[in-house]
N, C-alpha and C positions, 0 to 999 in steps of 0.2 A: 250569890256572888260568883263571878266568872274570873278565874285567874288569867293574868296576862303576862306574857314574857316579852320584853322589848329587846329586839335584836338589832344591833348596829352592823350593817353590811359594810364591807370595805369600800371606802370612798364615799359613803353616804353620810350626810349630816343629821338626818332624822332617823330614828329607830323605826323598825317595822314591828307592829304588834302581832304576836301569835297568841291566840286565845284557845280556851278549852284545855282541860287537864291532860287528856290523852294526846292531843296534838302537841302540846308542850313536851310531854314525856317522850314522844317519838322524835321530836326535834333534838332534844338533848341527847338521846341515845344515838342518833344519826350524825350529829355534828360536833359534839363536845366530848367524845370518848378520849380517855387517856389510857396509857398502857396499864394493864392489870385491872381494868374496869370494863372489860368486854362483857356483854350480856349474851346469854345463850340464844340460839335460834332466832335471829332477827326477822327472818321472813315468816316463820311460823308465828312469832309474836305479833307481827303486823296483821296476819290473818285473824288472830284472836282479838286484837284491838278493834278491827272492823266489825267482827261478830258481836263483841261486847257493846260497842257503840250503837250499831244498827239493829241488832236483833234482841239481845238480852236487855239492853237499855230501853228499847221501845216498849217491851212488855212490862218492865218494871215501872216505867213512868206512867203507863196507862193504868196499871194497877193502883198506884199511889194517887194519881189525879182523879180517879173515879171512886176511890176509897172502897174498892171491892175486896172481897176475901179471896184466899187462894183457890177456893172452889169455883170461882167465876171463870168466865172465858179467858180473860187476860191472866188470871191467877193460875189457871191450868196450863196455859202456854208458858208462863214464867217458870212454873214447876218443871215442865219438860226441859226447858233450857238449863235450869239449875242442875238437873240430872246429868246433862252433858258435861258441865263443869266438874261435878262430883266424879264422874267416870274418868275424866282426864286426870284428875288428881289421884284417884285410886289406882289406875292402871299404868300411868306413865311416870309417876314420881311425886315427890313432895311439891312440885311446882307445875303450873299449867303446861309448860312446854317440855316437861321431863324432869331431869335431875338438877337442872341449874335454873337459878332465878332469871327472869326476863322482864321486859317492860309489860308483858301481858299480865304478870302478877301485880305490878304496880297499878295497872288499869282496872283489874278485877277487884282488888281489895276494897276500895271505897264503896263500890256497889254492894258487895257482900256484907260489909260492916253495917250498912243501913238496914239490912233485913232483920237484924236482931230485935 
């Protein structure tokens, strides 16, 4: 299932679809902020989003689609990338971008929750 957010632009009669969880998350963070709801480090979170989608996600999907074990090529690559996440959480704070929650945490959680 692919989530879809329908966005009505001013003056438009038809909504524009925005697909994929991370893209929707970034759209909401960039366009629908309210006072008191600012998220930490938007630029750093964007970098993490891209890394999660392109790098971590690639190796995770390859591992699942080939049903390989963590000791396999993709499994080893995935493990290396998960160590990067662990290091960020250990050294920077309870969240990926430091001490405050960001959209990067929103993006990362579904991926990590599937690994259990």
